[in-house]
Residue frames relative to the residue before (quaternion, step in Angstrom):
aa qw qx qy qz dx dy dz
X 1.0000 0.0000 0.0000 0.0000 0.00 0.00 0.00
X 0.2096 -0.8237 0.5157 0.1079 3.58 -0.12 1.26
X 0.7675 0.4526 -0.1919 0.4113 3.48 1.10 -0.87
X 0.3044 0.8134 -0.4685 0.1620 3.52 1.35 0.08
X 0.8264 0.1787 -0.1358 0.5163 3.59 -0.64 1.03
X 0.6498 0.5141 -0.3646 0.4250 3.63 1.09 -0.26
X 0.2832 -0.7528 0.5813 0.1235 3.51 -1.16 0.85
X 0.0415 0.7934 -0.6058 0.0416 3.65 -0.72 0.99
X 0.3104 -0.7273 0.5819 0.1901 3.49 -1.33 0.49
X 0.1099 -0.7514 0.6443 0.0907 3.64 -1.07 0.66
X 0.2169 -0.7688 0.5846 0.1417 3.60 -0.66 1.01
X 0.8168 0.1929 -0.1795 0.5132 3.57 -1.13 0.72
X 0.1123 0.8931 -0.4304 0.0677 3.47 1.23 0.79
X 0.6838 0.5156 -0.3243 0.4017 3.58 1.02 -0.50
X 0.5053 0.6686 -0.4083 0.3619 3.53 1.39 -0.08
X 0.7759 -0.4343 0.2511 0.3824 3.48 -1.40 0.38
X 0.7247 0.3821 -0.2384 0.5216 3.60 0.76 -1.04
X 0.6810 0.5383 -0.3169 0.3821 3.51 0.79 -1.11
X 0.5861 0.5903 -0.3535 0.4279 3.55 1.10 -0.79
X 0.6966 0.4584 -0.2712 0.4806 3.52 0.96 -1.00
X 0.5904 0.5476 -0.3601 0.4710 3.64 1.12 -0.65
X 0.6488 0.4952 -0.3306 0.4739 3.64 0.95 -0.84
X 0.6469 0.5391 -0.3289 0.4274 3.59 0.90 -0.94
X 0.6863 0.4946 -0.2711 0.4592 3.55 0.95 -0.95
X 0.6534 0.5227 -0.3107 0.4509 3.58 0.99 -0.85
X 0.6517 0.5092 -0.3029 0.4736 3.57 1.09 -0.82
X 0.6325 0.5124 -0.3182 0.4859 3.61 1.04 -0.74
X 0.7436 0.3948 -0.2493 0.4786 3.61 1.03 -0.59
X 0.6780 -0.5703 0.2694 0.3776 3.54 1.26 0.55
X 0.4684 0.6782 -0.4479 0.3464 3.58 1.20 0.08
X 0.3286 -0.6351 0.6459 0.2673 3.52 -1.38 0.37
X 0.1350 -0.8320 0.5381 0.0099 3.55 -0.68 1.15
X 0.1665 -0.7323 0.6554 0.0801 3.50 -1.05 0.98
X 0.0716 -0.8356 0.5442 -0.0207 3.57 -0.36 1.21
X 0.2160 -0.7817 0.5707 0.1290 3.53 -0.88 0.99
X 0.0526 -0.7819 0.6204 -0.0318 3.56 -0.99 0.95
X 0.6075 -0.5675 0.3971 0.3889 3.64 -1.18 0.49
X 0.8355 0.0312 0.0695 0.5442 3.45 0.86 -1.08
X 0.2877 -0.8208 0.4716 0.1454 3.64 0.02 1.28
X 0.6629 0.5264 -0.2983 0.4411 3.58 1.19 -0.38
X 0.5865 0.5718 -0.3343 0.4661 3.51 1.45 -0.25
X 0.3670 -0.7747 0.4707 0.2086 3.58 -0.42 1.28
X 0.5655 0.6004 -0.3841 0.4149 3.56 1.13 -0.59
X 0.6994 0.4869 -0.2302 0.4699 3.54 1.19 -0.69
X 0.8013 0.3365 -0.0964 0.4851 3.49 1.06 -0.99
X 0.5842 0.6357 -0.3975 0.3108 3.65 0.89 -0.74
X 0.7006 0.4495 -0.2973 0.4676 3.65 0.80 -0.84
X 0.6219 0.5150 -0.3610 0.4665 3.60 1.08 -0.40
X 0.6719 0.5047 -0.2824 0.4627 3.57 0.94 -0.93
X 0.6527 0.5181 -0.3132 0.4555 3.54 1.19 -0.51
X 0.4844 0.6846 -0.4300 0.3343 3.69 1.21 -0.32
X 0.5830 -0.5482 0.4732 0.3683 3.54 -1.29 0.68
X 0.8345 0.2159 -0.2006 0.4655 3.60 -0.92 1.00
X 0.4132 0.7261 -0.4444 0.3233 3.61 1.43 -0.12
X 0.6716 0.5184 -0.3463 0.4005 3.61 0.77 -1.01
X 0.7465 0.3877 -0.2405 0.4844 3.64 0.96 -0.75
X 0.8767 0.2038 -0.0381 0.4340 3.53 0.85 -0.82
X 0.6185 0.5188 -0.3346 0.4863 3.51 1.31 0.53
X 0.0141 0.7943 -0.6071 0.0168 3.59 -0.77 0.96
X 0.3046 -0.7612 0.5504 0.1579 3.59 -0.91 0.97
X 0.0545 -0.7728 0.6318 0.0267 3.53 -1.15 0.72
X 0.4081 -0.6999 0.5333 0.2433 3.51 -1.12 0.71
X 0.1688 0.7951 -0.5716 0.1123 3.65 -0.77 0.88
X 0.2252 -0.7623 0.6015 0.0799 3.47 -1.21 0.76
X 0.5072 -0.6804 0.4337 0.3029 3.61 -0.74 1.00
X 0.7451 0.4129 -0.2294 0.4709 3.60 0.95 -0.80
X 0.6213 0.5378 -0.3567 0.4444 3.58 1.16 0.01
X 0.4619 -0.6977 0.4887 0.2469 3.54 -0.67 1.18
X 0.8525 0.1593 -0.1135 0.4848 3.53 -1.07 0.80
X 0.4138 0.7581 -0.4399 0.2458 3.57 1.30 0.05
X 0.7013 0.4785 -0.2423 0.4696 3.58 1.26 -0.51
X 0.4131 0.7598 -0.4504 0.2217 3.57 1.31 -0.28
X 0.6751 0.5300 -0.2974 0.4182 3.56 0.81 -1.08
X 0.7026 0.4917 -0.2459 0.4518 3.48 0.96 -0.99
X 0.7271 0.4629 -0.2279 0.4529 3.58 1.07 -0.79
X 0.5203 0.6682 -0.3947 0.3563 3.55 1.30 -0.58
X 0.8317 0.1708 -0.1679 0.5009 3.57 -0.92 1.11
X 0.5315 0.6313 -0.4337 0.3618 3.65 1.15 0.07
X 0.4599 -0.6639 0.5233 0.2718 3.53 -1.28 0.68
X 0.8078 0.0246 0.0322 0.5881 3.59 1.07 -0.69
X 0.1949 -0.7716 0.5938 0.1188 3.56 -1.25 0.45
X 0.1448 -0.7443 0.6419 0.1139 3.56 -1.00 0.88
X 0.1398 -0.8157 0.5591 0.0494 3.52 -0.51 1.26
X 0.0568 0.8300 -0.5486 0.0831 3.58 -0.08 1.31
X 0.5129 0.6761 -0.4147 0.3284 3.63 1.20 -0.39
X 0.3776 0.6599 -0.5869 0.2782 3.65 -0.76 1.03
X 0.4865 -0.6935 0.4391 0.2992 3.54 -0.91 0.84
X 0.1712 -0.7744 0.6012 0.0976 3.64 -1.03 0.77
X 0.2528 0.7291 -0.5898 0.2380 3.56 -0.33 1.34
X 0.1973 -0.7604 0.5916 0.1814 3.58 -1.13 0.50
X 0.7237 0.3260 -0.2433 0.5575 3.57 1.14 -0.34
X 0.1127 0.8028 -0.5691 0.1376 3.59 -0.49 1.20
X 0.3687 -0.7148 0.5362 0.2562 3.56 -1.13 0.53
X 0.7824 0.1042 -0.0667 0.6104 3.57 1.16 -0.66
X 0.2777 -0.8213 0.4772 0.1438 3.54 0.09 1.47
X 0.6481 0.5372 -0.3570 0.4050 3.65 0.89 -0.76
X 0.7146 0.4473 -0.2424 0.4801 3.59 0.88 -1.01
X 0.7575 0.4178 -0.2418 0.4395 3.60 0.84 -1.01
X 0.8267 0.2166 -0.1013 0.5093 3.57 0.99 -0.65
X 0.7488 0.4439 -0.2771 0.4068 3.59 0.53 -1.01
X 0.6610 0.5087 -0.3150 0.4529 3.61 0.85 -0.83
X 0.7030 0.4464 -0.3015 0.4644 3.64 0.75 -0.91
X 0.6428 0.5371 -0.3139 0.4470 3.60 1.08 -0.65
X 0.7475 0.4198 -0.1982 0.4751 3.53 0.83 -1.14
X 0.7249 0.4245 -0.2467 0.4832 3.51 0.78 -1.19
X 0.6365 0.5385 -0.3288 0.4436 3.57 0.99 -0.79
X 0.6263 0.5320 -0.3288 0.4655 3.60 1.00 -0.73
X 0.6606 0.4977 -0.2979 0.4766 3.57 0.98 -1.03
X 0.6302 0.5774 -0.3142 0.4132 3.50 0.99 -0.90
X 0.6998 0.4708 -0.2517 0.4747 3.47 0.96 -1.01
X 0.6661 0.5061 -0.2927 0.4632 3.56 1.02 -0.93
X 0.6273 0.5275 -0.3563 0.4486 3.56 1.00 -0.70
X 0.6428 0.5163 -0.3201 0.4667 3.56 1.04 -0.73
X 0.5980 0.5636 -0.3347 0.4611 3.54 1.07 -0.86
X 0.6544 0.5503 -0.2933 0.4276 3.56 0.93 -1.13
X 0.7138 0.4552 -0.2352 0.4776 3.53 0.99 -0.94
X 0.6834 0.4720 -0.2729 0.4854 3.65 1.20 -0.34
X 0.3220 -0.8278 0.4293 0.1636 3.53 -0.09 1.34
X 0.6034 0.5853 -0.3505 0.4129 3.53 1.16 -0.43
X 0.5954 0.6075 -0.3426 0.3988 3.59 1.18 -0.48
X 0.1492 -0.8336 0.5245 0.0881 3.54 -0.44 1.15
X 0.8026 0.0695 0.0133 0.5923 3.58 1.09 -0.79
X 0.1889 -0.7520 0.6247 0.0926 3.52 -1.19 0.78
X 0.1044 -0.7774 0.6168 0.0662 3.66 -0.82 0.90
X 0.0967 -0.8187 0.5652 0.0314 3.60 -0.59 1.15
X 0.3405 -0.7372 0.5511 0.1919 3.48 -1.05 0.92
X 0.0841 -0.7737 0.6280 0.0004 3.54 -0.53 1.24
X 0.3556 -0.7134 0.5501 0.2489 3.62 -1.01 -0.74
X 0.5837 -0.5519 0.4465 0.3941 3.55 -1.21 0.34
X 0.4921 0.6355 -0.4230 0.4184 3.59 1.32 -0.19
X 0.6884 0.4089 -0.2984 0.5194 3.63 1.21 -0.33
X 0.6483 0.5023 -0.3419 0.4588 3.57 1.23 0.39
X 0.8062 0.4415 -0.1391 0.3684 3.50 0.89 -1.17
X 0.6183 0.5501 -0.3600 0.4308 3.59 1.16 -0.35
X 0.2433 0.7947 -0.5129 0.2149 3.56 -0.21 1.24
X 0.2628 -0.7230 0.6126 0.1816 3.57 -1.26 0.25
X 0.4750 -0.2670 -0.8108 0.2138 1.68 -1.35 2.04
X 0.6066 -0.5755 0.3750 0.4001 3.70 -1.08 0.59
X 0.6110 -0.5739 0.4157 0.3528 3.53 -1.26 0.68
X 0.2395 -0.7768 0.5693 0.1225 3.50 -1.06 0.81
X 0.6860 -0.4976 0.3037 0.4354 3.69 -1.18 0.47
X 0.7040 0.4728 -0.3078 0.4314 3.70 1.03 -0.50
X 0.5003 0.6695 -0.4104 0.3647 3.47 1.33 -0.19
X 0.1552 -0.7587 0.6187 0.1324 3.56 -1.03 0.73
X 0.2124 -0.8271 0.5165 0.0641 3.52 -0.45 1.32
X 0.0041 0.8010 -0.5984 0.0171 3.58 -0.88 0.87
X 0.7676 -0.3979 0.2323 0.4456 3.58 -1.28 -0.19
X 0.5917 0.5815 -0.3800 0.4091 3.62 1.19 -0.13
X 0.5905 0.5941 -0.3437 0.4245 3.56 1.29 -0.18
X 0.0351 -0.7987 0.6007 0.0053 3.62 -0.78 1.03
X 0.4950 -0.6063 0.5227 0.3379 3.58 -1.17 0.59
X 0.4073 -0.7045 0.5387 0.2180 3.57 -1.24 0.63
X 0.4005 -0.7465 0.4615 0.2634 3.63 -0.35 1.07
X 0.6390 0.5326 -0.3494 0.4313 3.62 1.01 -0.73
X 0.6375 0.5199 -0.3242 0.4671 3.58 1.15 -0.81
X 0.6222 0.5264 -0.3503 0.4616 3.63 1.07 -0.84
X 0.6710 0.5056 -0.3096 0.4452 3.58 0.86 -0.92
X 0.6469 0.5400 -0.3142 0.4373 3.54 0.92 -0.89
X 0.7527 0.3740 -0.1864 0.5088 3.56 1.05 -0.94
X 0.4091 -0.7391 0.4450 0.2972 3.53 1.40 0.14
X 0.3426 0.7093 -0.5278 0.3177 3.54 1.02 0.95
X 0.1564 -0.8734 0.4554 0.0728 3.52 0.43 1.26
X 0.6605 0.5084 -0.3102 0.4572 3.58 0.95 -0.78
X 0.6192 0.4792 -0.3393 0.5213 3.69 0.90 -0.74
X 0.6282 0.5306 -0.3590 0.4414 3.63 0.87 -0.87
X 0.6842 0.5041 -0.3033 0.4310 3.61 0.78 -1.01
X 0.6558 0.4969 -0.2913 0.4880 3.60 0.98 -0.88
X 0.6583 0.5073 -0.3223 0.4532 3.63 0.86 -0.88
X 0.6804 0.4888 -0.2946 0.4598 3.54 0.78 -1.08
X 0.6351 0.5534 -0.3040 0.4450 3.63 0.99 -0.90
X 0.6950 0.4735 -0.2743 0.4664 3.50 0.88 -1.07
X 0.6207 0.5573 -0.3302 0.4417 3.57 1.07 -0.80
X 0.7142 0.4363 -0.2830 0.4685 3.58 0.80 -0.93
X 0.5983 0.5421 -0.3645 0.4639 3.58 1.14 -0.56
X 0.6793 0.4834 -0.3117 0.4557 3.65 0.83 -0.84
X 0.6391 0.5138 -0.3167 0.4767 3.53 1.02 -0.81
X 0.6133 0.5503 -0.3223 0.4660 3.64 1.00 -0.90
X 0.6908 0.4723 -0.2811 0.4697 3.61 0.75 -1.10
X 0.6446 0.5261 -0.3311 0.4450 3.53 0.94 -0.79
X 0.7135 0.4695 -0.2561 0.4526 3.58 0.86 -1.06
X 0.7799 0.3486 -0.1772 0.4888 3.57 1.17 -0.55
X 0.4118 -0.7301 0.4441 0.3165 3.53 1.32 0.22
X 0.2973 0.7633 -0.5110 0.2603 3.53 0.95 1.02
X 0.3914 -0.6671 0.5808 0.2539 3.65 -1.02 0.78
X 0.1478 0.7829 -0.5787 0.1742 3.60 -0.31 1.36
X 0.1034 -0.7422 0.6590 0.0637 3.49 -1.11 0.93
X 0.1879 -0.7819 0.5884 0.0845 3.63 -1.13 0.76
X 0.1834 -0.7733 0.6019 0.0779 3.48 -0.94 1.04
X 0.0971 -0.8178 0.5667 0.0243 3.59 -0.81 1.10
X 0.0527 -0.8245 0.5634 0.0044 3.63 0.05 1.28
X 0.4745 -0.5959 0.5739 0.3007 3.50 -1.47 0.50
X 0.7611 -0.2623 0.2635 0.5315 3.55 -1.31 -0.55
X 0.2104 -0.8093 0.5404 0.0929 3.58 -0.70 1.08
X 0.0182 0.7557 -0.6546 0.0105 3.58 -1.00 0.86
X 0.3598 0.6924 -0.5622 0.2740 3.53 -1.37 0.16
X 0.7061 -0.4949 0.2673 0.4303 3.62 -1.18 0.31
X 0.3793 -0.7315 0.5219 0.2205 3.60 -1.08 0.67
X 0.3010 -0.7237 0.5900 0.1940 3.57 -1.06 0.68
X 0.6839 0.4611 -0.2717 0.4957 3.55 1.11 -0.79
X 0.5770 -0.6550 0.3783 0.3079 3.61 -1.10 0.76
X 0.7192 0.4587 -0.2300 0.4684 3.58 1.16 -0.48
X 0.5570 -0.6132 0.4541 0.3279 3.52 -1.23 0.51
X 0.1685 -0.7811 0.5904 0.1139 3.57 -0.88 0.89
X 0.7401 -0.4734 0.2454 0.4097 3.52 -1.25 0.57
X 0.7494 0.4259 -0.2925 0.4141 3.72 0.52 -0.93
X 0.6509 0.4950 -0.3172 0.4803 3.59 1.11 -0.51
X 0.5461 0.6116 -0.3706 0.4364 3.48 1.22 -0.58
X 0.5629 0.6033 -0.3760 0.4216 3.59 1.15 -0.67
X 0.6599 0.4950 -0.3019 0.4779 3.58 1.01 -0.87
X 0.6074 0.5453 -0.3456 0.4629 3.61 1.00 -0.78
X 0.6314 0.5314 -0.3065 0.4743 3.57 0.99 -1.03
X 0.6625 0.5251 -0.3153 0.4312 3.59 0.81 -0.97
X 0.6316 0.5458 -0.3214 0.4471 3.53 1.01 -0.94
X 0.7135 0.4463 -0.2292 0.4890 3.55 1.12 -0.89
X 0.6147 -0.5938 0.3530 0.3807 3.53 1.18 0.30
X 0.5433 0.5572 -0.4653 0.4218 3.73 1.11 0.29
X 0.2614 -0.6686 0.6697 0.1901 3.38 -1.48 0.29
X 0.3226 -0.8358 0.3909 0.2112 3.59 0.28 1.29
X 0.7894 0.2470 -0.1365 0.5451 3.59 1.00 -0.76
X 0.4147 -0.7211 0.4496 0.3255 3.53 1.35 0.19
X 0.4356 0.7084 -0.4490 0.3269 3.59 1.06 0.76
X 0.4392 -0.6465 0.5450 0.3036 3.53 -1.21 0.47
X 0.7993 0.2705 -0.1365 0.5189 3.64 0.94 -0.72
X 0.0080 -0.7677 0.6408 0.0024 3.51 -1.08 0.72
X 0.0816 -0.7846 0.6059 0.1027 3.60 -1.07 0.54
X 0.1342 -0.8173 0.5602 0.0149 3.55 -0.59 1.19
X 0.0634 -0.7615 0.6397 0.0833 3.53 -1.31 0.37
X 0.5401 -0.6738 0.4143 0.2874 3.53 -1.06 0.87
X 0.5573 -0.6476 0.4202 0.3056 3.59 -0.90 0.95
X 0.6403 0.5392 -0.3115 0.4497 3.54 1.12 -0.78
X 0.6442 0.5035 -0.3161 0.4812 3.60 1.16 -0.63
X 0.6348 0.5220 -0.3244 0.4683 3.53 1.12 -0.77
X 0.6285 0.5343 -0.3164 0.4685 3.60 0.99 -0.80
X 0.6650 0.5024 -0.2959 0.4667 3.55 0.99 -0.90
X 0.6189 0.5512 -0.3432 0.4421 3.57 1.04 -0.79
X 0.6352 0.5287 -0.3291 0.4568 3.59 1.06 -0.81
X 0.6769 0.5051 -0.2886 0.4509 3.53 0.91 -0.97
X 0.6614 0.4961 -0.2983 0.4770 3.56 0.98 -0.93
X 0.5957 0.5611 -0.3769 0.4339 3.57 1.11 -0.62
X 0.6415 0.4883 -0.3124 0.5024 3.57 1.20 -0.61
X 0.7660 0.4520 -0.2019 0.4101 3.56 0.75 -1.09
X 0.6463 0.4564 -0.3140 0.5247 3.63 1.30 -0.22
X 0.3971 -0.7547 0.4622 0.2430 3.60 -0.34 1.22
X 0.7300 0.4566 -0.2555 0.4398 3.58 0.96 -0.89
X 0.3971 0.7192 -0.4858 0.2984 3.67 1.32 -0.02
X 0.1484 0.7919 -0.5804 0.1184 3.57 -0.89 0.89
X 0.8107 0.2888 -0.2098 0.4640 3.56 -1.30 0.40
X 0.7285 -0.4332 0.3075 0.4325 3.57 -1.15 -0.66
X 0.1256 -0.7622 0.6269 0.1018 3.57 -1.26 0.38
X 0.2284 -0.7581 0.5965 0.1320 3.52 -0.59 1.18
X 0.0238 0.7734 -0.6334 -0.0060 3.64 -0.95 0.83
X 0.3004 0.7287 -0.5546 0.2669 3.53 -0.45 1.26
X 0.4795 -0.6903 0.4751 0.2604 3.46 -1.15 0.65
X 0.6393 -0.5157 0.3670 0.4367 3.67 -1.13 0.12
X 0.5421 -0.6138 0.4482 0.3583 3.64 -1.15 0.57
X 0.0319 -0.7670 0.6402 -0.0291 3.50 -1.02 1.04
X 0.5143 -0.6515 0.4470 0.3335 3.56 -1.16 0.69
X 0.6371 -0.5196 0.4236 0.3803 3.54 -1.24 0.43
X 0.6110 0.5395 -0.3635 0.4510 3.58 1.09 -0.64
X 0.6621 0.5194 -0.3277 0.4295 3.57 0.91 -0.88
X 0.6537 0.5175 -0.3266 0.4451 3.54 1.03 -0.85
X 0.6688 0.4947 -0.3079 0.4616 3.58 1.01 -0.82
X 0.6114 0.5445 -0.3330 0.4678 3.58 1.06 -0.75
X 0.6399 0.5347 -0.2961 0.4657 3.59 0.99 -0.90
X 0.6624 0.5035 -0.2861 0.4753 3.57 1.02 -0.90
X 0.6489 0.5237 -0.3098 0.4568 3.54 0.97 -0.88
X 0.6312 0.5297 -0.2917 0.4858 3.57 1.05 -0.94
X 0.7018 0.4537 -0.2731 0.4765 3.68 0.82 -0.87
X 0.8088 0.1251 -0.0335 0.5736 3.63 0.90 -0.90
X 0.1350 -0.8289 0.5354 0.0901 3.64 0.33 1.11
X 0.6551 0.5042 -0.3321 0.4542 3.62 1.08 -0.63
X 0.5956 0.5694 -0.3926 0.4085 3.62 1.10 -0.42
X 0.3074 -0.7657 0.5213 0.2177 3.63 -0.54 0.99
X 0.0566 -0.8099 0.5836 -0.0142 3.50 -0.33 1.26
X 0.2999 -0.7959 0.4989 0.1667 3.55 -0.33 1.19
X 0.5099 -0.6001 0.4965 0.3652 3.50 -1.29 0.37
X 0.5134 -0.6585 0.4677 0.2899 3.47 -1.13 0.66
X 0.3232 -0.6860 0.6112 0.2265 3.49 -1.09 0.81
X 0.8252 0.1690 -0.1382 0.5210 3.61 -1.17 0.62
X 0.0121 -0.8641 0.5031 -0.0024 3.54 0.84 1.01
X 0.8763 -0.1118 0.0625 0.4643 3.54 -0.94 1.01
X 0.0420 0.8261 -0.5609 0.0350 3.62 0.48 1.10
X 0.7678 0.1694 -0.1249 0.6052 3.54 1.21 -0.60
X 0.5583 -0.6162 0.4253 0.3573 3.55 -1.02 0.61
X 0.3341 -0.6907 0.5799 0.2738 3.58 0.81 -0.74
X 0.5993 -0.5511 0.3766 0.4420 3.60 -1.03 -0.26
X 0.0030 0.7918 -0.6083 0.0548 3.47 -0.54 1.22
X 0.3251 0.7078 -0.5585 0.2853 3.49 0.07 1.26
X 0.5317 -0.5851 0.4939 0.3620 3.60 -1.29 0.14
X 0.1144 -0.7800 0.6112 0.0701 3.52 -0.90 1.01
X 0.3412 -0.7525 0.5396 0.1619 3.50 -0.81 1.23
X 0.0671 -0.8234 0.5631 -0.0190 3.55 -0.59 1.15
X 0.2807 0.7946 -0.4955 0.2105 3.59 1.22 0.49
X 0.6552 0.5458 -0.3325 0.4028 3.49 0.98 -0.78
X 0.6831 0.4781 -0.2886 0.4706 3.57 0.99 -0.79
X 0.6047 0.5512 -0.3443 0.4604 3.51 1.21 -0.74
X 0.6319 0.5212 -0.3492 0.4550 3.67 1.10 -0.66
X 0.5915 0.5353 -0.4040 0.4476 3.65 1.15 -0.20
X 0.5670 -0.5939 0.3984 0.4087 3.62 1.30 -0.19
X 0.4511 0.6342 -0.4859 0.3978 3.64 1.15 0.64
X 0.1063 -0.7528 0.6453 0.0747 3.59 -0.88 0.98
X 0.4289 -0.7477 0.4462 0.2406 3.52 -0.93 0.88
X 0.4244 -0.6703 0.5530 0.2546 3.64 -0.94 0.82
X 0.5142 -0.6597 0.4482 0.3156 3.59 -0.86 0.92
X 0.5959 -0.5839 0.4027 0.3766 3.62 -1.01 0.80
X 0.6086 0.5692 -0.3311 0.4427 3.65 0.98 -0.95
X 0.7078 0.4330 -0.3039 0.4682 3.65 0.73 -0.95
X 0.6387 0.5400 -0.3423 0.4282 3.63 0.96 -0.71
X 0.6519 0.4983 -0.3090 0.4808 3.56 1.03 -0.88
X 0.6504 0.5176 -0.3348 0.4438 3.55 0.96 -0.78
X 0.7098 0.4520 -0.2783 0.4631 3.56 0.84 -0.95
X 0.5860 0.5667 -0.3780 0.4387 3.61 1.16 -0.56
X 0.6923 0.4887 -0.2655 0.4598 3.55 0.86 -1.15
X 0.6250 0.5027 -0.3494 0.4844 3.67 0.92 -0.80
X 0.6749 0.4924 -0.3144 0.4508 3.64 0.80 -0.84
X 0.6481 0.4980 -0.3477 0.4593 3.62 0.94 -0.82
X 0.6591 0.5092 -0.3362 0.4397 3.60 0.93 -0.77
X 0.6300 0.5474 -0.3255 0.4445 3.55 0.99 -0.88
X 0.7336 0.3988 -0.2071 0.5098 3.55 1.00 -0.88
X 0.4310 -0.7200 0.4438 0.3144 3.68 1.23 0.20
X 0.4251 0.6972 -0.4646 0.3426 3.57 0.98 0.80
X 0.7455 0.2987 -0.1955 0.5629 3.53 1.38 0.02
């Protein structure tokens, strides 16, 4: 039990990654203070309260990314904070209000509270490969991407890639804040995340798999790279438990074609009617090599894509989401 006696906070705890982080922390003996938007909404809280160890060591707090000091109560007395709360949407009508403000202001709000709370020794921020891969000129198949690569906000704006813009701006302000305030901060940059769901509702990245089963190609891409949610959650916890952890950690699987993904799903679930895609691979998507040596050095081993796909689809069926 690594976390015996330690108190940590997880923001946006009802989300897909955050729920798994909470589960893992409880299993490792931590006391968890989890922030949610609405503690009375069972869709947000029921799956968290049902986790092993939750009765004894989980406490829920209401917090709002845009409300100053909203996280104070939850963070008070914590040894570490996992900041995962940030909206994930690719289709928005007002990018500033729906994505950028909650991502950027919310991050600063949480970090300001951490700065004022003397007990907090380390902050782990959930970013995304969306803050890594959007660049000019675009990445090529021979490029090897590592933690030194950052998305270019002006390219994101030009191409109206609002989600990557929100994650890039949020990570930039977080890094600047940590630098200015001598804060011990680690950033995790996951790719598209799949794997079983703890929460009862469909989240954006798993919806991609539902779309693929229905014969859609959600981004019209030929290449996708997925990573398992359990590996991503473990990377977050290892980033806390490894004293030498620092900077950014990219965690993403290899690029595979949409055809390969569909063939794998057909092989795993012959009875599942997986339609052929219309408009096959109109864009390549990002097909480059992502170096994941740094995250492997934390002790994270990658779940095979086939296992992740199998567990994702089983989970979707159990929750009546497929």
